[in-house]
C-alpha positions in Angstrom: 2.9 22.6 -2.5 2.3 20.0 0.2 4.5 17.3 -1.3 1.5 15.1 -2.3 -0.2 14.8 -5.7 -3.2 12.9 -6.6 -2.3 10.6 -9.5 -5.8 9.6 -10.4 -9.0 8.0 -9.5 -11.3 6.2 -11.9 -13.6 3.3 -12.2 -14.4 1.2 -15.3 -15.2 -2.5 -16.0 -15.2 -3.4 -12.3 -11.8 -1.7 -11.7 -11.1 1.2 -9.4 -7.8 3.0 -9.0 -6.3 5.8 -7.0 -2.9 7.1 -6.2 -0.7 9.7 -4.6 3.0 10.6 -4.5 4.7 12.1 -1.4 8.0 13.2 0.1 7.2 13.9 3.8 5.9 12.1 6.8 2.8 14.2 6.6 2.2 12.6 3.2 2.1 9.2 4.9 -1.0 10.4 6.7 -2.5 11.6 3.4 -1.7 8.3 1.8 -3.7 6.6 4.6 -6.5 9.0 4.2 -6.7 8.3 0.5 -6.6 4.5 1.2 -9.4 4.8 3.7 -11.5 6.8 1.2 -10.7 4.3 -1.6 -11.7 1.4 0.6 -14.9 3.2 1.7 -15.9 3.7 -2.0 -15.5 0.1 -3.1 -18.6 -2.0 -3.8 -19.1 -4.5 -2.5 -17.7 -3.1 0.6 -14.6 -4.6 2.2 -14.7 -6.2 5.6 -13.4 -4.0 8.4 -10.5 -6.5 8.8 -9.4 -6.3 5.2 -9.7 -2.5 5.2 -7.6 -2.3 8.4 -5.0 -4.6 6.8 -4.8 -2.4 3.7 -4.4 0.7 5.8 -1.6 -0.9 7.9 0.2 -2.2 4.8 0.0 1.2 3.1 1.3 3.0 6.2 4.2 0.6 6.5 5.1 0.6 2.8 5.1 4.3 2.2 6.9 5.0 5.5 9.6 2.4 4.5 9.9 4.1 1.1 10.6 7.4 2.7 13.0 6.0 5.3 14.8 3.4 3.1 13.8 4.1 -0.5 15.3 7.4 -1.4 12.9 9.8 0.4 9.9 9.7 -1.9 7.1 7.4 -2.8 4.3 6.9 -5.3 1.3 4.9 -4.1 -1.0 3.2 -6.5 -4.2 1.4 -5.4 -6.2 -0.8 -7.7 -9.2 -2.9 -7.0 -11.0 -5.6 -8.9 -13.8 -7.9 -7.8 -11.1 -10.4 -6.9 -8.4 -8.4 -5.2 -7.1 -5.0 -4.0 -3.5 -4.3 -5.0 -1.2 -1.9 -3.2 1.9 -0.7 -5.2 4.5 1.6 -3.8 7.3 2.9 -6.0 10.5 4.3 -4.5 14.0 5.2 -5.7 16.0 2.4 -4.1 16.7 -0.5 -6.4 17.6 -2.9 -3.6 14.6 -5.1 -2.4 13.4 -4.8 1.2 14.9 -7.3 3.6 13.8 -8.5 7.0 15.7 -7.2 10.0 15.6 -8.4 13.5 12.8 -6.4 15.3 14.2 -3.9 17.7 11.8 -3.0 20.5 14.0 -0.4 22.1 15.0 1.6 19.0 12.0 0.7 16.9 12.1 -0.9 13.4 12.2 -4.3 11.9 8.5 -5.0 12.2 7.1 -3.5 8.9 8.3 -5.8 6.2 7.3 -9.0 8.0 4.0 -7.5 8.9 3.2 -6.6 5.3 4.2 -10.1 4.2 1.9 -11.6 6.8 -1.1 -9.4 6.0 -1.0 -9.7 2.2 -2.1 -12.7 0.1 1.1 -12.1 -1.9 4.0 -9.7 -2.1 6.3 -9.1 -5.0 9.2 -6.7 -5.5 9.5 -5.6 -9.1 12.7 -3.8 -10.3 12.1 -0.7 -12.5 14.3 2.0 -13.9 15.3 4.3 -11.1 14.1 2.0 -8.2 11.6 -0.7 -7.5 7.9 -1.3 -7.0 6.7 -3.2 -4.0 3.3 -4.9 -4.8 1.1 -6.3 -2.1 -2.0 -8.2 -3.2 -5.0 -8.7 -0.9 -7.6 -11.2 -2.0 -11.2 -10.3 -1.6 -12.5 -13.9 -1.7 -13.1 -14.1 2.0 -15.0 -10.8 1.9 -17.1 -12.0 -1.1 -17.9 -15.3 0.6 -19.1 -13.5 3.8 -21.4 -11.3 1.7 -23.1 -14.3 0.0 
């Protein structure tokens, strides 16, 4: 088994959903691939800027879950006509915190980056860990299409 499992992909009533779970750095790449395919399948299509922001946020959140959240992640993507929501579950109950960026050793950039890209970010405690939820509004995309 490659450490990743597709949780599901469905569409109904203007909603689309997809998800994967992983335990390795190779699974981070697979999570990005799923996110890219998910974005490509949405109608109306996302702007390239929004799709890029989602890919970057997913990469940061699942990497942080592996590094700081207990070594595994579950990624859930949901889209409605109004927003795309990225949720990442991990096994660490403590919320993420901003660190001073360290250019020499790397690190400290991801959490502030996700918070700046998303329309809203929430950390939701759950049994056995937490869920980090980043919401990306589609309003700007919809206004550009009109």
